[in-house]
C-alpha atoms as one frame of an Amber mdcrd trajectory, in Angstrom:
protein
  -0.020  -0.009  -0.007   1.412   3.426  -0.980   1.532   5.879   1.891   1.852
   9.592   1.218   4.040  11.820   3.382   2.901  15.121   4.778   5.741  16.588
   2.780   3.907  15.642  -0.482   1.822  18.315  -2.187  -1.572  18.767  -0.630
  -3.419  17.701  -3.848  -1.463  14.490  -3.922  -2.384  13.793  -0.303  -6.093
  14.499  -0.924  -5.994  12.157  -3.993  -4.608   9.385  -1.837  -7.268   9.978
   0.781 -10.014   9.812  -1.857  -8.814   6.391  -2.957 -10.473   5.106   0.182
  -9.578   2.524   2.746  -9.587  -1.090   1.642 -11.923  -0.340  -1.332 -14.930
   0.926   0.644 -17.342   0.839  -2.217 -19.307  -2.383  -1.679 -23.085  -1.793
  -1.537 -24.890  -2.840   1.579 -27.503  -5.568   1.587 -29.975  -4.096   4.053
 -28.765  -5.612   7.323 -27.617  -2.121   8.334 -31.078  -0.626   8.411 -33.239
  -2.742  10.695 -31.702  -4.045  13.939 -34.680  -6.371  14.411 -33.921  -9.344
  12.244 -30.719 -11.362  12.361 -31.414 -14.479  10.286 -27.981 -16.045  10.078
 -27.471 -18.764  12.610 -23.955 -20.210  12.182 -21.227 -19.179  14.587 -17.656
 -20.373  14.885 -17.524 -24.030  16.125 -17.488 -24.498  19.828 -20.392 -22.313
  20.946 -22.046 -23.767  24.006 -25.052 -22.937  26.148 -24.267 -21.127  29.420
 -25.911 -23.877  31.538 -27.086 -21.216  33.939 -29.183 -22.601  36.764 -31.594
 -20.013  38.109 -30.643 -21.009  41.645 -27.349 -19.127  40.961 -29.422 -15.984
  41.087 -30.687 -16.955  44.480 -27.174 -17.352  45.767 -26.248 -13.872  44.609
 -29.415 -12.362  46.042 -28.904 -14.079  49.384 -25.239 -13.062  49.620 -26.125
  -9.419  48.983 -29.142  -9.461  51.295 -26.912 -10.774  54.050 -24.821  -7.640
  53.755 -27.926  -5.429  53.590 -29.389  -7.101  56.677 -26.365  -6.023  58.737
 -27.320  -2.400  57.908 -30.895  -2.826  59.296 -31.808  -0.769  62.336 -34.154
  -1.666  65.213 -37.327  -0.541  63.344 -36.536  -2.504  60.176 -35.051   0.252
  57.952 -31.982  -0.441  55.832 -29.523   2.267  56.728 -27.178   3.390  54.014
 -23.659   3.023  55.577 -22.332   6.038  53.693 -25.346   8.351  54.344 -26.041
   6.983  57.815 -29.785   7.098  57.119 -32.480   5.252  55.218 -32.413   6.214
  51.562 -35.112   5.995  48.955 -36.382   2.458  48.274 -33.646   0.281  49.790
 -35.917  -1.158  52.498 -38.897  -2.314  50.359 -36.516  -3.674  47.697 -34.740
  -5.672  50.404 -38.034  -6.910  51.763 -39.158  -8.153  48.332 -35.825  -9.878
  47.615 -35.925 -11.714  50.994 -39.543 -12.722  50.198 -38.403 -14.355  46.970
 -35.718 -16.223  48.910 -38.342 -17.457  51.395 -40.670 -18.483  48.547 -37.811
 -20.541  47.111 -37.240 -22.215  50.447 -33.909 -20.540  51.188 -32.708 -17.587
  53.223 -34.637 -18.567  56.385 -32.009 -16.759  58.486 -33.194 -13.542  56.782
 -36.897 -14.114  57.520 -37.182 -11.802  60.518 -35.210  -9.092  58.783 -37.555
  -9.306  55.798 -40.638  -9.184  58.025 -39.305  -6.127  59.844 -38.571  -4.394
  56.505 -42.109  -5.077  55.293 -43.572  -3.792  58.568 -41.542  -0.604  58.416
 -42.115   0.076  54.754 -45.845  -0.633  54.702 -46.232   1.674  57.721 -44.335
   4.449  55.985 -46.423   3.869  52.856 -49.683   4.213  54.836 -48.611   7.589
  56.251 -48.117   9.097  52.795 -45.331  10.732  50.873 -43.746  12.777  53.729
 -43.106   9.579  55.666 -41.569   7.753  52.704 -37.760   8.160  52.479 -36.903
  10.860  49.961 -40.538  10.828  48.850 -40.084   7.862  46.555 -43.547   6.419
  47.004 -43.879   5.290  43.371 -41.020   2.855  43.910 -42.697   1.240  46.939
 -45.914   0.134  45.253 -44.842  -2.938  43.249 -42.394  -4.600  45.693 -44.697
  -4.175  48.668 -47.779  -5.317  46.830 -46.103  -8.547  45.687 -44.432  -8.858
  49.058 -47.844  -9.421  50.687 -48.197 -12.890  49.171 -44.556 -13.731  49.713
 -44.882 -13.213  53.460 -48.446 -14.366  53.985 -47.518 -17.768  55.390 -44.708
 -16.298  57.573 -46.696 -13.835  59.656 -49.916 -13.833  61.783 -53.128 -13.280
  59.815 -53.863 -10.046  61.665 -50.504  -8.611  60.594 -51.126  -9.614  57.040
 -54.511  -7.951  57.035 -52.951  -4.786  58.491 -50.356  -4.790  55.740 -53.125
  -5.089  53.149 -55.000  -2.175  54.660 -51.829  -0.096  54.559 -51.293  -0.953
  50.903 -54.719   0.436  50.008 -53.460   4.010  50.691 -54.514   6.139  47.677
 -51.912   6.791  45.017 -52.281  10.571  45.383 -51.180  10.296  48.999 -48.003
   8.381  48.301 -46.884   9.918  44.968 -45.097  13.178  45.584 -45.686  15.866
  42.892 -48.559  13.902  41.435 -48.759  15.976  38.204 -45.056  16.765  37.908
 -43.149  13.534  37.674 -43.708  12.482  34.085 -40.440  10.758  33.165 -39.575
   7.171  34.070 -40.811   7.764  37.636 -44.385   7.687  36.348 -43.813   4.206
  34.884 -43.143   2.931  38.421 -46.542   4.226  39.451 -48.206   2.674  36.343
 -46.657  -0.711  36.979 -47.378  -0.572  40.728 -50.976   0.630  40.483 -51.832
  -2.192  38.087 -50.252  -4.653  40.521 -52.420  -3.254  43.293 -55.563  -3.529
  41.100 -54.764  -7.149  40.297 -54.425  -7.875  44.055 -57.709  -6.079  44.906
 -55.862  -3.241  46.718 -57.049  -0.619  44.247 -60.015  -0.328  41.852 -59.207
  -1.674  38.416 -61.205   1.205  36.856 -59.088   3.787  38.653 -55.840   1.987
  37.789 -56.767   1.783  34.157 -57.717   5.454  34.035 -54.422   6.419  35.709
 -52.347   4.297  33.278 -54.206   5.526  30.208 -53.835   9.113  31.291 -50.138
   8.601  31.947 -49.747   6.943  28.573 -51.686   9.372  26.418 -51.517  12.704
  28.267 -48.441  12.542  30.516 -46.050  11.791  27.645 -45.337   8.065  28.265
 -46.612   7.061  24.808 -44.657   9.620  22.870 -41.422   8.722  24.683 -41.313
   5.205  23.300 -43.729   4.990  20.340 -42.087   7.949  18.507 -38.564   6.644
  19.010 -37.003   5.189  15.859 -36.567   1.758  17.438 -39.089   2.064  20.295
 -36.467   2.786  22.959 -37.687   4.729  25.961 -36.653   8.414  25.986 -36.438
   9.755  29.508 -35.897  13.363  28.324 -33.640  13.980  31.308 -30.343  14.501
  29.455 -29.014  15.348  26.056 -28.179  12.960  24.407 -30.743  10.665  25.992
 -29.586   8.131  28.582 -29.361   4.531  27.383 -29.095   3.555  31.078 -32.340
   5.205  32.111 -33.921   3.941  28.869 -33.903   0.447  30.345 -35.739   1.682
  33.463 -38.737   3.171  31.661 -39.046   0.390  29.113 -38.550  -2.195  31.860
 -41.498  -0.898  33.926 -43.699  -0.892  30.821 -42.628  -4.502  30.181 -43.657
  -5.342  33.746 -47.012  -3.699  33.161 -47.514  -5.721  29.977 -46.351  -9.013
  31.565 -48.891  -8.529  34.385 -51.576  -8.684  31.649 -52.564  -5.039  31.543
 -55.720  -4.982  29.383 -56.600  -1.330  29.083 -57.299   0.380  25.727 -53.632
   1.069  24.984 -52.356  -2.337  26.093 -51.767  -3.532  22.495 -49.752  -0.493
  21.564 -47.683  -0.753  24.788 -46.908  -4.441  24.202 -45.937  -3.800  20.611
 -43.618  -0.963  21.618 -41.809  -2.869  24.387 -41.427  -5.956  22.217 -39.721
  -3.977  19.440 -37.693  -1.890  21.843 -36.399  -4.917  23.788 -35.563  -6.649
  20.569 -33.516  -3.629  19.606 -31.695  -3.767  22.869 -30.449  -7.281  21.982
 -28.284  -5.516  19.337 -26.961  -2.940  21.848 -25.872  -5.482  24.418 -22.122
  -6.029  24.475 -20.706  -9.502  23.793 -19.629  -9.758  27.455 -23.213  -9.119
  28.593 -23.053  -5.464  29.491 -25.819  -3.006  28.798 -24.673   0.011  26.702
 -23.163   3.031  28.384 -24.272   6.647  27.856 -26.332   9.136  29.770 -26.873
   9.688  33.476 -26.579   6.594  35.640 -24.606   4.710  32.966 -22.126   2.008
  33.913 -24.036   1.188  37.090 -24.230  -2.542  37.948 -28.013  -2.503  38.143
 -28.201  -1.453  34.439 -27.127  -4.935  33.422 -29.639  -6.482  35.810 -32.403
  -4.414  34.158 -31.279  -5.813  30.780 -31.374  -9.342  32.250 -34.896  -8.814
  33.603 -36.186  -7.464  30.268 -34.624 -10.335  28.345 -36.070 -12.891  30.730
 -39.550 -11.399  30.324 -39.273 -11.305  26.522 -37.920 -14.814  26.404 -41.037
 -16.055  28.123 -43.178 -13.886  25.850 -41.521 -15.166  22.636 -41.757 -18.764
  23.908 -45.478 -18.466  24.433 -45.788 -16.979  20.960 -44.032 -19.977  19.474
 -40.958 -18.065  18.373 -38.412 -20.547  19.722 -35.347 -18.974  18.184 -36.073
 -15.483  19.434 -36.868 -16.932  22.877 -33.537 -18.698  22.824 -31.740 -15.519
  21.900 -33.409 -13.636  24.749 -32.606 -16.448  27.234 -28.965 -16.424  26.120
 -28.769 -12.607  26.397 -30.247 -12.787  29.893 -27.596 -15.352  30.910 -24.833
 -13.146  29.478 -26.162 -10.163  31.438 -26.229 -12.086  34.701 -22.721 -13.460
  34.245 -21.474  -9.928  33.445 -22.312  -8.518  36.862 -20.312 -11.130  38.782
 -16.999  -9.463  38.006 -18.054  -6.589  40.219 -19.143  -8.707  43.164 -17.080
  -7.783  46.239 -14.751 -10.202  48.039 -13.590  -7.889  50.835 -14.884  -8.173
  54.407 -17.506  -7.110  55.492 -18.970  -6.560  52.068 -18.302  -9.988  50.616
 -21.061 -11.135  48.220 -22.500  -7.648  47.664 -21.595  -5.414  44.729 -19.831
  -2.193  43.860 -22.324   0.424  42.621 -20.524   1.421  39.486 -18.274  -0.677
  37.232 -14.977  -0.295  38.990 -13.270  -1.467  42.209 -12.871   1.939  43.919
 -14.111   2.322  47.466 -17.803   3.275  47.038 -17.278   6.292  49.334 -15.194
   7.859  46.514 -18.364   7.957  44.354 -16.573   7.324  41.075 -19.050   7.559
  38.206 -21.971   8.371  40.523 -24.880  10.736  39.979 -26.413  12.467  43.015
 -29.006   9.687  43.439 -26.346   6.980  43.347 -26.016   5.647  46.852 -25.121
   2.292  48.336 -28.543   1.599  49.797 -30.877   2.318  46.866 -28.737   0.802
  44.117 -27.744  -2.251  46.085 -31.497  -2.614  46.679 -32.066  -2.204  42.946
 -29.706  -5.062  42.230 -31.456  -7.583  44.488 -34.984  -6.321  43.564 -34.503
  -6.787  39.843 -32.494 -10.001  40.218 -35.391 -11.338  42.272 -37.849 -10.298
  39.595 -35.656 -11.990  36.954 -35.554 -15.159  39.038 -39.368 -15.082  39.335
 -39.770 -14.397  35.607 -37.602 -17.278  34.400 -40.150 -20.117  34.332 -39.845
 -22.039  31.077 -37.027 -24.399  30.012 -35.927 -22.442  26.934 -32.873 -23.778
  25.018 -30.300 -21.012  24.453 -29.197 -20.079  20.917 -26.455 -17.529  20.175
 -27.500 -13.972  20.959 -27.196 -11.297  18.262 -24.212  -9.818  20.122 -22.396
 -13.141  19.644 -23.197 -13.742  15.990 -22.855 -10.132  14.715 -23.795  -8.991
  11.241 -25.350  -5.634  11.873 -24.650  -1.896  11.926 -27.192   0.712  12.865
 -27.846   4.047  14.496 -30.217   4.732  17.341 -32.690   7.582  17.239 -30.789
  10.877  17.023 -32.007  11.751  20.514 -29.651   8.970  21.728 -27.017   9.595
  19.073 -25.233   6.234  19.208 -23.990   3.849  16.507 -23.480   0.079  16.939
 -21.673  -2.397  14.724 -20.878  -6.056  15.299 -19.014  -8.670  13.243 -18.806
 -12.175  14.504 -19.146 -11.127  18.151 -16.804  -8.093  18.050 -18.809  -4.967
  18.921 -17.886  -1.336  18.305 -20.038   1.460  19.770 -19.617   5.102  18.722
 -21.231   8.191  20.217 -22.211  10.361  17.263 -23.082  13.128  19.604 -21.571
  14.113  22.909 -23.183  15.801  25.905 -22.770  19.552  25.745 -25.527  20.319
  28.250 -24.542  19.345  31.807 -26.640  16.981  33.898 -25.820  17.335  37.579
 -22.812  19.345  36.399 -21.457  16.339  34.503 -21.077  15.173  30.906 -22.297
  11.539  30.709 -21.782  10.938  26.973 -18.378  11.601  25.382 -18.196  12.077
  21.564 -16.310   9.336  19.791 -15.765   5.556  19.993 -16.355   4.358  23.585
 -16.639   0.603  23.322 -14.669  -2.183  21.564 -15.536  -5.584  23.031 -15.042
  -9.106  21.667 -17.069 -12.175  22.585 -15.466 -14.371  25.210 -13.071 -11.598
  26.263 -12.864  -9.237  29.257 -14.758  -6.226  27.991 -13.486  -3.919  30.739
 -10.236  -3.520  28.792 -12.083  -2.104  25.695 -11.959   0.746  26.266 -15.475
   0.168  27.566 -15.920   3.842  28.462 -14.937   7.393  27.725 -15.073  10.572
  29.697 -15.567  14.335  29.371 -15.581  17.126  31.908 -17.732  19.971  30.562
 -15.946  22.629  32.508 -12.462  21.903  31.113 -10.882  21.109  27.788 -11.875
  24.193  25.837 -10.051  27.194  24.390 -11.712  30.419  25.486 -11.187  34.075
  24.594 -10.400  36.302  27.540 -10.150  40.103  27.560  -7.101  41.495  29.314
  -6.976  44.740  31.300  -5.765  46.541  28.188  -8.658  45.275  26.167  -6.667
  42.802  24.155  -8.100  39.305  23.528  -5.925  36.309  24.409  -6.497  32.626
  24.273  -6.474  30.757  27.548  -6.507  26.973  27.301  -8.169  24.809  29.896
  -6.437  21.351  30.119  -7.896  18.501  28.135 -10.392  16.433  30.045 -12.267
  14.622  27.302 -11.188  11.235  26.002 -12.525   8.673  23.586 -11.086   6.556
  20.807 -11.013   9.234  18.048  -9.170  12.073  16.376  -6.949  14.596  18.164
  -5.435  17.618  16.405  -3.325  20.729  16.918  -5.306  23.934  17.307  -3.896
  27.305  18.318  -0.787  25.595  19.658  -2.702  23.066  21.735  -3.846  19.540
  21.152  -7.607  19.107  21.066  -9.492  15.810  21.292 -12.844  15.191  19.624
 -14.321  14.395  23.059 -13.432  17.917  24.203 -15.823  19.571  21.713 -19.325
  18.035  21.954 -20.976  21.405  21.393 -19.130  21.970  18.135 -18.626  18.567
  16.586 -20.747  15.511  15.768 -20.260  12.233  13.978 -22.029  10.886  10.924
 -21.996   7.148  10.248 -21.619   5.807   6.694 -22.177   2.041   6.348 -20.374
   0.330   3.488 -20.733  -3.392   3.943 -22.513  -5.634   6.505 -22.035  -9.395
   6.831 -22.090 -11.619   9.895 -18.255 -11.833   9.723 -17.332  -8.493   8.213
 -18.629  -4.967   8.770 -17.161  -1.866   7.126 -18.168   1.665   8.047 -16.871
   5.211   8.328 -17.456   7.761  11.033 -17.204  11.332   9.688 -16.523  14.024
  12.239 -17.444  17.595  11.280 -18.181  20.837  13.101 -21.786  21.868  13.359
 -21.422  25.423  14.618 -19.891  28.627  13.342 -16.742  27.850  15.262 -15.185
  25.976  12.357 -12.511  23.318  12.416 -11.063  20.402  10.509 -12.990  17.512
   9.059 -12.061  13.888   9.887 -13.029  10.504   8.560 -12.296   7.386  10.557
 -12.710   4.130   8.620 -13.343   0.827  10.326 -12.951  -2.769   9.127 -14.463
  -4.973  11.841 -13.891  -8.740  11.905 -14.437 -11.425  14.550 -10.762 -11.341
  15.504  -9.683  -7.721  15.316 -10.412  -4.249  14.126  -8.411  -2.197  11.647
  -9.086   1.528  11.510  -7.754   4.422   9.462  -8.015   8.088  10.499  -7.585
  10.858   7.861  -8.243  14.520   7.469  -8.839  16.606   4.357  -6.919  19.527
   5.928  -3.169  19.883   6.201  -2.622  19.930   9.942  -0.939  17.867  12.649
  -3.319  15.195  13.930  -3.321  11.843  15.669  -5.530   9.072  16.960  -6.199
   9.016  20.705  -6.302   5.713  22.505  -7.796   5.561  26.018  -5.722   2.952
  27.929  -7.294   1.690  31.146  -4.560   1.745  33.743  -6.348   1.572  37.084
  -9.937   0.727  38.037  -9.317   0.798  41.758  -6.620  -1.825  41.173  -3.579
  -1.294  38.986  -3.583  -2.966  35.580  -0.537  -4.213  33.756   0.047  -1.685
  30.969   2.885  -1.242  28.511   3.606   1.412  25.924   6.375   0.791  23.408
   7.537   2.325  20.146   4.568   1.171  18.051   1.950  -0.216  20.410   0.219
   0.033  23.723  -1.643  -2.622  25.765  -3.403  -3.148  29.034  -4.587  -6.164
  30.967  -5.328  -7.426  34.473  -2.648 -10.097  34.468   0.218 -11.351  32.308
  -1.599 -14.527  31.440  -5.091 -13.056  31.159  -6.967 -11.137  28.443  -5.290
  -8.016  27.026  -6.224  -5.194  24.767  -3.595  -4.240  22.184  -3.426  -1.052
  20.079  -0.828  -1.688  17.317   0.313   0.879  14.799   0.292  -0.182  11.119
   2.203   2.869   9.965   5.819   2.605   8.865   6.705   5.572  11.010   4.847
   6.303  14.235   5.344   8.188  17.439   3.319   7.523  20.657   2.782  10.600
  22.800   2.039   9.819  26.500   2.550  13.285  27.999  -1.136  13.965  28.633
  -2.514  13.488  32.077  -4.732  10.535  32.840  -8.462  11.098  33.206 -10.747
   9.334  35.637 -13.796   7.825  34.004 -16.654   5.663  35.366 -14.465   2.617
  34.730 -11.272   4.026  36.099  -8.187   6.013  35.097  -7.768   6.248  31.325
  -4.315   7.119  30.045  -4.426   9.078  26.756  -1.965   7.702  24.237  -1.777
   9.646  20.996  -0.588   7.799  17.828   1.017  10.253  15.429   2.716   9.708
  12.076   4.159  11.872   9.226   2.190   9.708   6.807  -1.128  10.778   5.366
  -3.270   8.535   7.589  -3.097   7.040  11.044  -3.537   3.300  10.702  -4.194
   1.213  13.782  -4.906  -2.433  14.592  -7.015  -3.107  17.711  -6.473  -6.652
  18.964  -8.531  -7.957  21.903  -6.201 -10.867  22.825  -7.831 -13.713  24.765
  -5.670 -15.661  27.214  -3.648 -18.229  25.260  -4.170 -16.597  21.852  -1.417
 -15.431  19.477   1.002 -12.910  20.815   0.799  -9.374  19.409   4.334  -9.475
  17.984   3.522 -12.481  15.782   0.243 -10.857  14.719   2.037  -7.672  13.674
   4.735  -9.607  11.804   2.072 -11.626   9.982  -0.049  -8.623   8.967   0.084
  -7.446   5.343  -2.042  -5.230   3.155  -3.582  -6.730   0.021  -5.280  -5.131
  -2.983  -8.727  -5.520  -1.495  -8.008  -5.749   2.235  -5.440  -7.425   4.403
  -4.184 -10.745   5.679  -3.266 -11.777   9.197  -2.340 -15.075  10.792  -5.985
 -15.244  11.799  -7.728 -14.624   8.504  -7.872 -13.141   5.011 -10.123 -10.160
   4.610 -11.216  -8.797   1.253 -13.693  -6.351  -0.135 -16.623  -8.551   0.671
 -15.309 -11.716   2.395 -13.680 -13.031   5.542 -11.862 -16.361   5.622 -10.681
 -17.506   9.037  -9.454 -20.887  10.326 -12.891 -21.983  11.734 -15.409 -19.850
   9.924 -15.659 -18.042   6.572 -18.176 -16.118   4.577 -18.942 -13.318   2.247
 -20.990 -12.132  -0.660 -20.774 -13.539  -4.169 -21.056 -16.620  -6.341 -17.830
 -18.413  -5.254 -15.025 -18.506  -2.718 -11.361 -19.387  -2.816 -10.923 -20.881
   0.658  -7.234 -21.748   0.509  -5.963 -18.695  -1.430  -4.523 -20.636  -4.367
  -6.425 -18.536  -6.937  -9.047 -21.231  -7.643 -12.534 -21.260  -6.108 -13.358
 -24.467  -4.258 -17.034 -23.609  -3.734 -19.569 -21.935  -6.013 -23.275 -20.978
  -6.113 -25.728 -20.772  -8.978 -26.434 -17.140  -8.019 -24.852 -14.436  -5.906
 -25.745 -14.648  -2.216 -24.554 -13.914   1.265 -23.160 -17.107   2.857 -21.374
 -18.445   5.960 -19.314 -21.614   6.322 -18.173 -23.462   9.405 -14.724 -24.958
   8.695 -12.667 -27.868  10.021  -9.053 -28.185   8.797  -9.929 -25.916   5.905
 -12.906 -28.014   4.745 -16.570 -26.845   4.844 -18.562 -28.763   7.462 -21.745
 -26.598   7.620 -23.108 -24.013   5.222 -25.782 -21.326   5.356 -27.017 -18.781
   2.746 -29.421 -15.879   2.772 -31.533 -17.230  -0.116 -32.367 -20.433  -1.924
 -29.294 -21.463  -3.930 -27.444 -24.482  -5.307 -23.966 -24.889  -3.852 -21.276
 -26.886  -5.624 -18.456 -28.230  -3.426 -16.101 -31.143  -3.849 -18.018 -32.442
  -6.823 -21.345 -32.447  -5.027 -24.366 -30.203  -5.269 -26.232 -29.048  -2.133
 -29.590 -27.251  -2.045 -29.704 -24.498   0.542 -32.875 -22.850   1.777 -32.706
 -19.302   3.262 -31.045 -19.301   6.666 -31.302 -23.082   7.196 -27.760 -24.361
   7.916 -26.979 -27.733   6.416 -24.239 -30.321   7.062 -21.677 -30.690   4.249
 -20.036 -34.064   3.661
């Protein structure tokens, strides 16, 4: 591949840039537009079901409730150890979780603590909003209502009848700011009020009227029905929060699963079905919910995803859609497994969880919003885990989740401003917009690439996060005493995987300028094993500035990216290197690469330069994100483009040195020791596929397999031979002198 030097004439450099990266001119086949249908089924050989037993959830709930019980005071309240008071809904959530344990015949040592928590919370509920901690009455309704039946056989009948009377307290008395709370808070009241009606604690007519009014007049309908993919818009930050999205949609799912039958029930069910199916494509291959927006990267976000997937698995199973049900069940299992890495092992907190996705002492409040406290969000973990346990009823065989198979690229609604792509279980997430309006004085959504996670690999190393401090990282004009204007630069505090350039004598990162820049995604080719796209960064205000294009070639093994600018200016590619998440990671920065990992023998993330000449600048200060301290490493080169290979190395896989030595550009793509990648094909050691009428599997210039018409296809391989095949349409396949008839998306064995 010819590389132009910055010393070359500017027209020559632009001509080289316009040639494009790895022949990005292949038309797309539609998989990029609708993240609802993922018909291909074949994965690399070796995929196995998780074998998750739902009793594992009980063990986690019990361990966390044991820690919570030690915070209970003499009247039954769960006291937050950092606030030294009862906070929000910690106590009723604890009560419900303990009730689920008792229902399952475990956790008998927590019985009295659960009864005391129910006694205390129902009493507070009966006295109205001013007696409810932090006036969070909406959050009390559902857990306490369902808690009645859970404790009925564990308390005297007169106490049970008293609890029932308390739970008949009118909604207007327990819902603070009855007409004002119209974001996701209202969905808690909708779900809870229907639960009360089903238990005879409230009139069904009143509950239906309240829900319909909330849906049609108090904005709940417009928040989800008008969204491009039926995600729930909380309207509490800009861009919208993908974390809070799961809260509002989750409560509406709960309402639908409790058989709400009001006039809008059909529309609600349709919206949550489509929205939750969309979220399958946003889940990371390691099970995490997507970041972005206030309350992102909190542990309970992943539990909310698990709960939604469990509910929709049961729903799809009842509808007879076994494959979709299996995808949901697999996604739920991935979400549950993902939270275990943040379970604490230190005394006296053993078995409970950190609040955000790091290992810092919770008192440091890393990644917290004002509402983030130990009590309420520990309660949220056990509450929603208990609901997930209760929801998982059917024996549904797992099938690979979309995040494991890949084959899609799509944008969310512009209000969320995110882009997702996945090839063979390697996901990339890009924020096309960054937060320029503060929420609680913080920016929750940094502009640029914030997630690069491969299936079966420790996604924390990603980077799985970015960061931006709204009050720093900008050049401002100041007027001196003499009336002259001077530039004063505030230190950089934004970081994401994206362009960095020299401006007015200072380096500026794309994450520093969310008010001035945005990204535009251009999708070139989408296949289950190969996705090609470009993110174009341009200014959107009168401020002006350079234009950048970052091209991506995404495969199941690795990512190759090229950054270029049409302007003649010094620029580089910023890499956020996680160096400490409350524990020091093992990082290394050398002449042409940087990597990070938790241990020498464990998973690592490598960033490897593909330029002939490169310089890595490490002078910038580290920035603390929700995940931990991110070290900015800037890759610079005198060549026309910055070319980088991102290699998520699993334990035991090929060393980076050998990968770099074995990498070479080809006319239509590149080759590595892992695979050959062309304009429209990927050929690995265990799986291959592409678009066309034939494929040369061994690279000898002769096609070993052919089709009677062009199609998208995937092969499972063993020692270079095809063992299973799948196509996207009805075709005849010729291989080894035999003809095979393939039906659309029906894998066949090849002999």
